[in-house]
C-alpha positions in Angstrom: -20.3 11.9 -29.7 -19.7 8.5 -31.3 -17.2 6.0 -30.0 -14.8 6.7 -32.9 -14.9 10.4 -32.1 -13.8 10.0 -28.5 -10.8 12.1 -27.7 -9.4 9.2 -25.8 -9.1 7.2 -29.0 -7.0 7.3 -32.1 -9.5 7.6 -35.0 -7.0 6.3 -37.5 -6.7 3.0 -35.8 -8.9 0.0 -36.0 -11.5 0.6 -33.2 -10.7 -2.4 -31.0 -7.0 -1.6 -31.1 -7.7 2.0 -30.3 -9.6 0.7 -27.3 -6.7 -1.3 -26.2 -7.8 -4.7 -27.3 -5.5 -6.9 -29.4 -6.6 -8.8 -32.5 -6.5 -12.1 -30.4 -8.7 -10.5 -27.8 -11.2 -9.4 -30.4 -11.4 -13.0 -31.6 -12.1 -14.1 -28.0 -14.8 -11.5 -27.6 -16.5 -12.9 -30.8 -16.1 -16.4 -29.4 -17.9 -15.6 -26.2 -20.7 -13.6 -27.9 -21.0 -16.0 -30.8 -21.3 -12.9 -33.0 -19.5 -9.6 -33.7 -19.8 -7.0 -30.9 -21.3 -3.6 -31.6 -19.3 -0.5 -30.7 -20.9 -0.2 -27.2 -20.2 -3.8 -26.4 -16.7 -3.4 -27.7 -16.1 -0.5 -25.3 -17.5 -2.4 -22.4 -15.1 -5.4 -23.2 -12.2 -3.0 -23.6 -12.4 -1.6 -20.0 -13.4 -4.9 -18.4 -10.6 -6.8 -20.1 -8.0 -4.2 -19.3 -5.2 -5.3 -17.1 -6.5 -3.1 -14.3 -10.0 -4.7 -14.2 -9.4 -8.3 -15.4 -6.0 -9.1 -13.9 -5.5 -11.1 -17.1 -1.7 -11.4 -16.6 -1.7 -12.0 -12.9 -4.9 -14.0 -12.0 -3.1 -17.4 -12.3 -0.3 -16.1 -10.0 -2.7 -14.6 -7.4 -4.5 -18.0 -7.0 -1.4 -19.4 -5.4 -1.6 -16.9 -2.4 -2.9 -18.1 1.0 -6.2 -16.4 1.5 -7.9 -18.5 4.2 -7.3 -18.1 7.9 -8.9 -17.8 11.3 -11.2 -14.9 11.4 -11.3 -14.2 7.6 -14.8 -13.0 6.9 -14.3 -11.7 3.3 -11.2 -12.3 1.1 -10.1 -11.6 -2.4 -12.8 -11.0 -4.9 -14.7 -8.5 -2.6 -14.1 -4.8 -2.5 -12.0 -5.2 0.6 -10.8 -7.9 2.9 -12.5 -8.3 6.2 -11.2 -10.1 9.3 -13.1 -10.7 12.6 -11.5 -9.1 15.7 -13.9 -10.6 18.2 -16.9 -9.3 20.1 -18.9 -9.2 16.9 -16.6 -6.6 15.3 -14.4 -6.9 12.2 -11.8 -4.8 10.4 -11.9 -4.1 6.7 -8.7 -3.1 4.9 -7.3 -2.8 1.5 -4.3 -1.3 -0.4 -4.6 0.0 -4.0 -2.7 2.0 -6.6 -3.4 5.2 -8.6 0.0 5.4 -10.2 -0.6 6.4 -13.8 -3.4 8.9 -13.1 -1.1 10.5 -10.5 1.7 10.8 -13.0 -0.6 12.6 -15.4 -2.4 14.8 -12.9 -0.8 14.4 -9.5 -3.4 16.3 -7.4 -6.6 14.6 -8.8 -4.8 11.3 -9.4 -3.9 11.0 -5.7 -7.2 12.5 -4.5 -9.3 10.1 -6.4 -7.1 7.2 -5.3 -8.0 8.1 -1.8 -11.7 8.4 -2.7 -11.7 5.0 -4.4 -10.0 3.1 -1.6 -12.4 4.7 1.0 -15.4 3.5 -1.1 -14.0 0.0 -1.1 -14.1 0.1 2.7 -17.6 1.5 3.4 -19.1 -0.6 0.6 -18.4 -3.5 2.9 -20.5 -1.8 5.6 -17.4 -0.5 7.5 -16.8 3.0 8.7 -13.4 4.2 7.5 -11.1 5.2 10.3 -7.7 5.5 8.8 -5.7 6.1 5.6 -2.0 5.3 4.9 -0.1 6.4 1.8 2.9 4.7 0.3 4.6 7.0 -2.2 7.6 6.4 -4.5 9.2 9.2 -6.5 12.3 9.9 -8.6 15.4 11.8 -7.4 14.2 14.6 -5.0 16.4 17.2 -6.7 14.5 16.7 -10.0 12.0 19.5 -11.0 9.5 16.8 -12.0 9.8 15.0 -8.7 9.2 18.1 -6.8 6.1 18.9 -8.9 4.8 15.4 -8.3 5.5 15.4 -4.6 3.7 18.7 -4.1 0.7 17.6 -6.2 0.3 14.1 -4.7 0.7 15.2 -1.1 -1.8 18.0 -1.7 -4.2 15.6 -3.3 -4.0 13.1 -0.5 -4.3 15.8 2.2 -7.0 17.7 0.4 -9.3 14.7 -0.1 -8.6 12.9 3.2 -8.8 16.1 5.3 -12.1 17.2 3.7 -13.7 13.8 3.9 -12.9 13.5 7.6 -10.7 10.4 7.6 -7.3 10.8 9.2 -4.2 10.0 7.2 -2.1 8.3 10.0 0.9 6.7 8.3 2.6 5.4 5.3 5.9 5.2 3.5 8.0 7.4 1.3 11.0 6.5 -0.9 13.0 8.1 -3.7 14.8 6.2 -6.5 15.8 7.0 -10.0 13.5 4.3 -11.5 10.4 6.2 -10.3 11.4 9.5 -12.0 8.7 9.3 -14.8 6.5 6.7 -13.2 5.8 7.5 -9.5 3.9 5.0 -7.3 0.9 6.3 -5.4 -0.5 3.4 -3.3 -3.1 4.2 -0.7 -4.4 1.9 2.1 -7.6 2.3 4.0 -8.9 0.7 7.2 -12.4 0.5 8.6 -14.4 -1.0 11.5 -17.8 -2.8 11.1 -20.3 -4.8 13.0 -20.0 -8.3 11.4 -23.8 -8.4 11.2 -23.7 -5.5 8.8 -21.2 -7.0 6.4 -22.4 -6.1 2.9 -21.2 -7.8 -0.3 -20.9 -6.7 -3.9 -23.6 -9.0 -5.3 -26.9 -8.6 -7.2 -29.2 -11.3 -5.8 -33.0 -11.7 -6.3 -34.3 -11.3 -9.9 -36.8 -8.5 -9.8 -34.9 -6.5 -7.3 -34.4 -2.8 -8.2 -31.0 -1.4 -9.1 -30.3 2.1 -7.8 -27.5 4.4 -8.8 -26.8 7.1 -6.2 -24.2 9.6 -5.3 -22.7 12.1 -7.8 -24.1 12.4 -11.3 -22.3 10.8 -14.3 -20.1 12.9 -16.5 -17.3 12.6 -19.1 -14.5 12.9 -16.6 -12.5 9.8 -16.1 -13.6 7.9 -19.2 -11.0 5.2 -19.5 -9.2 6.7 -16.5 -8.1 4.0 -14.1 -8.9 1.1 -16.4 -7.0 2.4 -19.5 -4.3 4.5 -17.9 -3.2 1.6 -15.6 -3.1 -0.9 -18.5 -0.5 0.6 -20.8 3.1 1.8 -20.7 3.7 5.5 -20.4 5.3 7.3 -23.3 6.1 10.9 -24.1 2.4 11.6 -24.9 1.2 11.0 -21.4 0.2 14.6 -21.0 -2.5 14.0 -23.6 -4.2 11.6 -21.2 -4.9 14.3 -18.7 -8.7 14.4 -19.6 -8.9 10.7 -18.6 -8.0 11.4 -15.0 -11.1 11.4 -12.7 -12.1 14.4 -10.7 -12.9 13.9 -7.0 -15.3 15.7 -4.6 -14.5 14.8 -1.0 -17.6 16.6 0.4 -19.8 14.4 -1.8 -17.9 11.3 -0.6 -18.5 12.3 3.0 -22.3 12.4 2.3 -21.9 9.1 0.5 -20.3 7.5 3.5 -23.1 8.5 5.9 -25.8 7.6 3.4 -24.3 4.1 2.7 -23.8 3.3 6.4 -27.4 4.4 7.1 -29.0 2.3 4.4 -26.9 -0.7 5.5 -27.9 -0.2 9.1 -31.5 0.0 8.1 -31.2 -3.3 6.1 -32.3 -1.8 2.9 -29.6 -3.1 0.5 -29.2 -6.6 -0.8 -25.9 -5.8 -2.4 -23.7 -2.7 -2.8 -20.8 -1.7 -5.0 -18.9 1.4 -5.7 -18.3 2.7 -9.3 -14.5 2.8 -9.8 -12.5 1.6 -12.8 -14.8 0.9 -15.8 -17.7 2.6 -14.0 -21.2 1.3 -14.4 -20.1 -1.6 -16.6 -17.8 -3.0 -13.9 -20.3 -2.7 -11.0 -23.2 -4.2 -13.0 -21.3 -7.1 -14.4 -19.3 -8.0 -11.3 -22.4 -7.9 -9.0 -24.4 -10.0 -11.4 -21.7 -12.5 -12.0 -21.0 -13.1 -8.3 -24.8 -13.7 -7.7 -25.3 -15.8 -10.7 -27.9 -13.4 -12.0 -28.1 -10.8 -14.8 -28.8 -7.0 -14.8 -30.8 -4.8 -17.0 -29.6 -1.1 -17.1 -32.0 1.5 -18.4 -29.5 4.0 -19.8 -31.9 6.8 -20.1 -32.6 6.8 -16.4 -28.9 7.4 -15.4 -28.6 10.9 -13.9 -26.0 12.9 -15.8 -24.3 16.2 -15.5 -23.4 16.7 -19.1 -25.6 16.9 -22.2 -25.3 14.7 -25.2 -23.4 11.8 -23.6 -23.2 8.8 -25.8 -24.1 5.3 -24.5 -20.5 4.2 -24.3 -19.6 7.3 -22.3 -22.3 6.6 -19.7 -21.4 3.0 -19.4 -17.6 3.4 -18.9 -17.4 6.8 -17.3 -15.4 6.7 -14.1 -16.9 9.8 -12.5 -16.3 9.6 -8.8 -18.4 9.2 -5.7 -21.1 6.9 -7.2 -22.6 3.7 -5.8 -24.8 0.9 -7.2 -27.2 -0.8 -4.9 -29.5 -3.7 -5.2 -32.8 -3.1 -3.3 -36.0 -5.0 -2.8 -38.9 -3.2 -4.5 -40.6 -2.5 -1.2 -37.5 -0.8 0.1 -37.0 1.5 -2.8 -39.0 4.5 -1.3 -37.0 4.3 1.9 -33.7 4.0 0.0 -34.5 7.0 -2.2 -35.7 9.0 0.9 -32.4 8.5 2.7 -30.4 9.6 -0.3 -32.6 12.7 -0.7 -32.0 13.5 3.0 -28.3 13.4 2.4 -28.6 15.5 -0.7 -27.5 12.8 -3.0 -28.9 12.3 -6.5 -30.5 8.8 -6.8 -32.5 6.9 -9.4 -33.7 3.5 -10.2 -31.7 2.6 -13.3 -32.6 -1.0 -13.8 -33.4 -4.4 -12.2 -31.9 -7.8 -11.5 -32.7 -10.4 -14.1 -32.3 -14.2 -14.2 -30.8 -14.5 -17.6 -27.1 -14.0 -16.7 -26.7 -11.1 -19.1 -25.8 -7.4 -18.6 -28.3 -5.8 -20.9 -28.2 -2.1 -21.7 -31.4 -0.5 -23.0 -32.2 2.9 -24.4 -35.6 4.2 -25.6 -36.9 0.7 -25.0 -34.4 -1.0 -27.3 -31.6 -3.2 -26.1 -28.3 -1.7 -27.4 -26.0 -4.1 -25.7 -26.3 -7.6 -24.3 -23.3 -9.4 -22.8 -23.1 -12.4 -20.5 -21.9 -11.1 -17.2 -19.4 -13.9 -16.9 -17.8 -13.0 -20.2 -16.9 -9.6 -18.8 -15.7 -10.8 -15.4 -14.9 -14.3 -14.3 -14.6 -15.7 -17.8 -12.5 -12.7 -19.0 -9.4 -13.5 -21.0 -6.4 -14.8 -19.1 -2.8 -15.1 -20.1 -0.1 -17.5 -19.3 2.8 -15.2 -19.8 6.4 -16.2 -20.5 8.7 -15.7 -17.5 12.4 -15.5 -18.0 15.0 -14.1 -15.5 17.1 -11.3 -16.9 20.5 -12.3 -18.4 22.1 -9.6 -16.3 20.9 -9.2 -12.7 21.6 -5.8 -11.2 23.9 -5.5 -8.2 23.3 -3.3 -5.3 22.2 0.2 -6.4 24.8 2.7 -5.8 26.2 6.0 -7.0 29.4 4.4 -8.3 31.8 1.7 -7.2 34.3 3.0 -4.7 37.2 1.2 -3.4 36.7 0.1 0.2 39.3 0.1 2.9 39.7 -2.9 5.2 37.5 -1.3 7.9 34.6 -1.3 5.5 34.3 2.4 4.9 34.7 3.9 1.4 37.4 6.4 2.3 40.2 5.8 4.7 39.7 7.8 7.9 36.0 8.5 7.3 34.2 9.5 10.4 31.2 7.1 11.0 29.5 9.8 12.9 29.6 11.9 9.7 28.2 9.0 7.8 25.3 8.7 10.3 24.5 12.4 10.1 24.4 12.1 6.3 22.1 9.1 6.4 19.8 10.7 8.9 19.4 13.6 6.5 18.9 11.3 3.5 15.4 11.8 1.9 14.8 8.0 2.4 15.4 8.2 6.1 14.7 11.7 7.3 11.6 13.0 9.1 8.4 13.0 7.0 7.0 15.9 9.0 6.9 18.2 5.9 4.4 15.7 4.4 2.5 14.5 7.4 2.0 18.0 8.6 -0.2 18.5 5.6 -2.4 15.7 6.7 -5.0 15.7 9.4 -4.1 12.6 11.4 -6.4 13.2 14.4 -9.8 13.9 12.9 -12.3 11.5 14.5 -10.4 11.5 17.8 -9.3 7.8 17.5 -5.7 8.3 16.7 -3.4 7.2 19.4 -0.1 7.3 17.5 0.4 8.5 13.9 2.8 6.8 11.6 5.7 9.3 12.0 7.3 7.0 14.5 6.5 3.6 13.1 3.2 1.8 12.9 0.0 3.9 13.4 -2.4 3.0 16.3 -6.1 3.6 16.3 -8.3 3.0 19.3 -11.6 1.2 18.9 -14.3 3.4 20.5 -16.0 2.0 23.6 -13.3 -0.6 24.2 -9.8 -0.9 25.6 -8.7 -2.3 22.3 -6.8 -0.8 19.4 -5.8 -1.5 15.8 -2.2 -1.2 14.6 -1.4 -0.7 11.0 1.6 -0.2 8.7 2.6 -0.4 5.1 6.1 -1.3 3.8 8.1 -2.2 0.7 11.7 -3.0 -0.3 12.1 -1.8 -3.8 15.9 -1.6 -3.5 16.1 -5.2 -2.5 13.5 -6.0 -5.2 15.7 -4.6 -7.8 18.3 -7.2 -6.9 16.0 -10.1 -6.1 12.2 -9.6 -6.5 11.4 -12.7 -4.5 13.5 -11.5 -1.6 12.1 -8.0 -2.0 8.6 -9.3 -1.4 9.7 -11.5 1.6 11.5 -8.6 3.1 8.5 -6.3 2.7 6.2 -8.8 4.4 8.6 -9.5 7.3 9.3 -5.8 7.9 5.7 -4.8 7.8 4.7 -7.6 10.2 7.6 -6.6 12.4 6.5 -2.9 12.5 3.1 -4.0 13.8 4.5 -6.6 16.2 6.9 -4.2 17.9 3.9 -2.4 19.4 2.8 -5.6 21.1 0.0 -6.2 18.6 -1.1 -9.5 17.0 -1.0 -9.2 13.1 -4.3 -10.3 11.6 -3.8 -10.2 7.8 -2.0 -8.8 4.8 -3.1 -6.7 1.9 -0.8 -6.0 -1.0 -0.2 -3.8 -4.1 2.0 -5.3 -6.7 3.7 -2.6 -8.7 5.6 -4.0 -11.7 6.4 -3.3 -15.3 5.1 -4.6 -18.7 4.0 -8.2 -18.2 4.5 -8.8 -21.9 8.2 -8.7 -21.4 9.4 -12.1 -20.1 11.9 -10.5 -17.7 9.3 -8.2 -16.2 6.8 -11.0 -15.8 9.5 -13.1 -14.1 9.9 -10.3 -11.6 6.1 -10.3 -10.9 6.0 -14.1 -10.6 8.9 -14.2 -8.2 7.4 -11.5 -6.1 4.1 -13.3 -5.8 6.0 -16.5 -4.9 7.9 -14.5 -2.2 4.7 -12.9 -0.9 3.0 -16.3 -0.6 5.9 -18.0 1.0 6.3 -15.3 3.6 2.6 -15.1 4.5 2.4 -18.9 4.8 5.4 -19.0 7.1 4.0 -16.3 9.3 0.5 -17.7 9.3 -1.2 -14.7 7.8 -3.9 -14.6 5.1 -3.7 -12.3 2.1 -7.2 -10.8 2.2 -7.0 -8.8 -1.0 -5.1 -6.1 -2.8 -4.3 -4.7 -6.2 -2.0 -5.4 -9.1 -0.5 -2.4 -11.0 1.4 -3.3 -14.1 3.0 -1.4 -17.0 4.9 0.8 -14.6 7.6 1.9 -16.9 8.5 4.7 -19.2 10.8 5.5 -22.0 13.6 5.6 -19.4 12.9 2.0 -18.4 10.9 0.0 -15.7 10.5 0.9 -12.1 12.2 -1.1 -9.3 10.0 -4.1 -8.7 7.9 -3.0 -5.7 5.7 -5.3 -3.6 3.9 -2.9 -1.3 2.5 -4.6 1.7 -0.1 -3.5 4.3 -0.6 -5.3 7.6 -3.3 -4.7 10.3 -3.0 -6.0 13.8 -5.0 -5.8 17.1 -4.0 -5.3 20.7 -6.5 -6.1 23.4 -5.4 -3.5 26.0 -4.1 -0.2 24.7 -2.4 0.3 28.1 0.0 -2.5 27.0 1.1 -0.6 23.8 4.8 -0.3 23.3 6.3 2.6 21.5 9.7 3.0 19.7 11.1 5.9 21.7 13.5 5.6 24.7 11.4 6.6 27.7 13.4 6.3 30.8 17.0 7.3 31.7 18.9 4.4 33.2 17.0 1.7 31.2 19.2 -0.9 29.5 19.2 -1.2 25.7 19.2 -4.7 24.1 19.2 -6.0 20.6 16.9 -8.9 19.7 18.2 -11.0 16.8 21.6 -11.4 15.3 23.4 -9.0 13.0 24.0 -10.5 9.5 25.6 -8.7 6.5 22.9 -6.5 4.9 24.6 -4.0 2.6 23.0 -5.1 -0.6 20.2 -2.7 -1.4 20.9 -0.6 1.6 20.8 3.2 1.9 24.5 3.0 2.9 25.3 1.2 -0.4 23.6 4.0 -2.4 25.8 6.6 -0.6 29.1 4.8 -0.4 29.2 2.6 -3.5 29.5 -1.2 -3.7 29.3 -2.7 -0.3 31.4 -5.5 1.2 28.5 -7.9 0.6 26.7 -7.0 -2.5 23.7 -9.3 -2.1 20.9 -8.6 0.4 20.6 -11.0 3.3 18.1 -13.8 3.4 15.1 -13.4 5.7 14.7 -16.1 8.4 10.9 -16.4 8.5 10.9 -18.8 11.5 12.9 -16.3 13.4 10.5 -13.5 12.4 7.6 -15.6 13.7 9.4 -16.3 17.0 10.3 -12.6 17.3 6.8 -11.5 16.8 5.5 -13.8 19.5 8.2 -12.7 21.9 7.3 -9.0 21.3 3.6 -9.7 22.0 4.5 -11.5 25.2 7.0 -8.8 26.2 4.2 -6.2 25.9 1.6 -8.3 27.7 4.0 -8.9 30.6 5.0 -5.2 30.7 8.6 -6.1 30.3 9.3 -3.7 27.4 9.6 0.0 27.7 10.3 0.5 24.0 10.8 -1.5 20.8 11.9 -0.3 17.4 12.8 -2.5 14.4 16.1 -2.2 12.5 15.5 -1.4 8.9 16.4 1.5 6.6 19.8 2.8 7.5 20.7 0.0 9.8 21.2 -0.3 13.5 22.8 3.2 13.9 19.8 5.0 12.4 17.5 2.8 14.5 19.3 3.9 17.7 19.3 7.5 16.5 15.5 7.5 16.0 14.9 5.9 19.4 16.9 8.7 20.9 15.5 11.6 18.9 11.9 10.5 19.5 12.4 10.1 23.2 14.7 13.0 23.7 17.1 10.8 25.6 20.6 9.7 24.4 22.3 6.4 24.9 25.7 4.8 25.4 26.0 1.7 23.3 28.8 -0.9 22.8 28.7 -3.1 19.7 30.9 -6.1 19.0 32.2 -6.0 15.5 32.1 -9.4 13.7 32.8 -8.2 10.2 33.3 -4.5 9.2 32.2 -1.5 11.3 30.1 -0.3 8.4 28.1 -3.6 8.3 27.5 -3.4 12.1 26.4 0.2 12.0 24.6 0.6 8.7 23.8 -2.9 7.4 20.1 -3.5 7.0 20.1 -7.2 7.9 16.5 -8.1 8.9 15.0 -9.7 12.0 16.4 -7.3 14.6 14.7 -5.1 17.1 16.2 -2.6 19.6 14.4 -2.7 22.9 14.8 -1.0 26.2 13.7 -2.0 29.7 14.4 -1.3 33.3 17.6 -2.8 34.6 15.6 -4.8 37.2 13.6 -6.3 34.3 16.7 -7.4 32.3 16.6 -11.0 33.8 13.0 -11.3 32.8 13.8 -10.1 29.3 16.6 -12.7 29.0 14.2 -15.4 30.2 11.5 -14.4 27.7 14.1 -14.4 24.9 15.3 -17.9 25.9 11.7 -19.1 26.1 11.0 -17.7 22.7 14.2 -18.9 21.0 15.3 -15.3 20.1 18.9 -14.2 20.6 19.2 -11.2 22.9 22.3 -9.1 23.6 22.7 -6.3 26.1 24.3 -3.4 24.2 23.9 -0.3 26.3 22.1 2.2 28.5 19.6 5.0 28.0 20.6 8.5 29.2 22.3 11.8 28.5 22.0 14.1 25.5 24.4 12.2 23.1 24.4 9.0 21.2 27.7 7.3 21.8 28.2 4.0 19.9 31.6 2.3 20.8 32.9 -0.5 18.6 35.0 -3.4 19.8 36.2 -6.6 18.1 33.8 -9.5 18.8 35.0 -11.6 21.7 37.2 -8.8 23.1 37.2 -8.4 26.9 40.0 -5.9 27.0 40.1 -2.2 26.1 37.4 -1.0 23.7 40.2 0.2 21.4 40.9 -3.3 20.4 43.0 -4.5 17.5 41.3 -3.9 14.2 38.9 -1.3 15.5 40.0 2.1 16.6 38.4 4.9 18.6 38.1 6.8 15.4 35.4 4.3 14.4 33.2 5.3 17.3 30.0 7.4 16.8 29.7 10.2 19.4 27.0 12.8 18.4 24.8 15.3 20.2 21.1 14.5 19.9 20.6 18.1 18.7 22.8 17.5 15.7 21.1 14.2 14.9 17.7 15.8 15.2 18.7 18.8 13.1 19.9 16.6 10.2 16.8 14.4 10.5 14.3 17.2 10.6 15.9 19.2 7.7 16.7 16.3 5.4 13.5 16.1 3.4 12.8 19.8 3.0 16.4 20.3 2.0 16.3 17.5 -0.5 13.2 18.9 -2.1 14.7 22.4 -2.2 12.4 23.8 0.4 15.1 24.6 3.0 17.6 27.2 2.0 
C-alpha cells in the first residue's frame, strides 16, 4: 500500500493536507529539511507535529507551570513524573487522555488508554500499583451515553483486571456538553527504587536499539496522534480502523520483562511506543540524548504482510517498547524477552549525527533531524479572546426563587436531598467500580468509592493516597476558577486522610485552540492551575493536553482534570470519611460561603441566588491541609470528609451512609437555607471526634488559623439537620427559618436513593 492509498487519508486532497498538515506547516518542514520531504518523511512529520504529540498550541502555556520542588526526580518531558518518598523509594504517576478513540470505539479506546498510561509508568522503572479513571459523559438517559458508558467501563475493567493492576478510584460526571465527545482520562501510579529510575533517552553512539513486545500491525495507524488532533464530525465512525487494539496479557508480560531488564542493568534508555509509534520513540529518545538513531525497517517484526514503510513507522500497535542496549548486553536482553515469550529484535543503532534515519534494503528512505520532529517542532502563539457572552450557572431553566432560597414555595429540603443523593453526579458508583478489580495485588487499603484511594507500600508502615478531580461546571462559567477549584478539591481529598500531598499531574481537556474563545479558556485554565499549585507548594510533574474536544453540537465544558498523590508515614494514622462512633461530636472546618454557581443544586433548581461560583482561598486551603495532617498525626480526628458536590447536606449524608450511623446537626443560616445545605462553597471539611477531644480540636484549629464550628453529634439511624437563623440563641424555629426547612431522613432512605441513583439514571434499574 502506498501512502496515498491509505484508508485513513482522503486521496483527492493534497497529501500534506490529508495527513493533517497545513500549507504553512509544510513550508516549515521544508525549511527544517532544506528540501522537499518524501512521502515517508511527510507522514513522520504529520504525526509528530500533530497536536497530541507536539503540543504545538500549548507548549508556551505549559512552560509557565511550576515543575520544580523538593523530591522531584523526574518532571515534564519524561514518560511520567517521579517524586522521592524517602528511604530510597519514589512514586511515579501520570494522568492522560484517550477521549477521541473512546468516542469512536469505547471498549478499545478505553482499554488502550489504560495500557498506554501503564507503559508510561513501568517505562520509568516503576511497578504499577494503581489505576484511577476520570470519565465524563453526556446525559445518562441518552442511548449514546449508555452505549459509551458500557463500552468504556468494560474496556477499563477488561484491561486493568487482566493486566493485574487494581482500578482503585476515579471520578464520574454527566453533562450535556460531553454527549458526542466523552472524556476518558486515566491515571496510573507506580513504586520504584530510585536507583532503578530509567529515562527515555538514546545515549552512546554504537549502542543497539531493540524493539520488543507485540509485533507491529496496521491497527492504530494515526490513532491517538491523528484522532486527538482534530474536531469530531459526523464521519467519526469512519475513523474506527484508526483505534488501537490492546492485549492486556501481552502487557503483563511486558511489565515483568521491562522490570527484569531494568533490575539487571541491561538498558541505557527505554521508551514505550504510543502515539506516533516508532517515529515518536526514536526521535524523542535521540533528541533528549543529543544523538541520532538509525532504524533498519526490514528488521521490525510484523504481524501483517505487505506493510508499507510509512505504516511501520507510524503504526500505534500496542504493547511495544524500544530499548537502547550496550552491544555486550544484547544477548542477555534478547534472552529475557524470549523467556517472557515476547518477540524482540535489534532494529537499529544509536548514531552521532543527530538524525533519525530509516533504511530499507540498505538504502536510506528517510532522514530527518531528531530535533525537527520533537524539540524544534512547530509552535503556535494562538490568539486568546474571552467570549462576548459568558455562560451563567448551568441549569434546566430559570425558576423564580422564594425568599427562603428554594425554587418552589413549601418545598421540602429533605426531598431535595433525596433527589440530589440519587443524581447521577452524586450517587454511588458501585455499578461501575463493581466491574473493576480494586484489590488485586493485595495492597489496596481503601478504594476510591469513599473518597481518595489508599495503597500500602509493601514492607513498610507507609501508604500512598491518590485522587483525581475536576470542576467542569465551574469551568464552564470561569475556566480559571475551574482549574483552581479542581486543584484545591483534589489536594483536599488527599489531605483529609492525613496524608501529605507530593505533586500534581494534569490532563487539560479543551476545544479547538484555533478558535480564540477556546484558546482563552485553555490559557485561563493553565494560569489557574499554575497559581493554585504555586500557592499550595506543589510541583506539576507532568500530564497531558487533549484539544479539539468538540463536535457539531459545540465544545465540551472546559475541563482541567487533576491528579494528586500523597504519602502518609504510618497507615495506622489514616483517617476515613465515615462516621465511626456514636456519641462523637461533628464539627465543620472552614466557613460557609455562597456556592450555588455551577452546583448540582443549580442544575436541578434553576438559577441560584448567587449565580457565580465562589472564589477559592488558597491560603486557607494550605492551612486546612496542614491542620488535617496534624489532626491525623495527633489522633484527634475520627473522620474527615470534604464538602464538594451537592454541598454540606450531601457530605453529611455520605458520612452517615458509609458509617451506618446517623447524626443530629444544627446549622446557623446566614443567607438562604438552600445555600447552607446545598451550596458547594470550597474549603470546608466535616470532621468527627470524641467529645473529650473537642477542646484539643479547637486548639489545633486555633493553632492552624482554621475556623471550626461545633454543629452536631453522631448517633441514631436518621440524619436530622435543624436550621436556625445565625446568631439565634432562642428556639430553633427562629424568625425567617421554619421547622419545615429541617431535614429529617432515615439512613435507609438516603442509602436507597444513593445506591439506586446511577443504575436508574442509566436505565438499568426498573
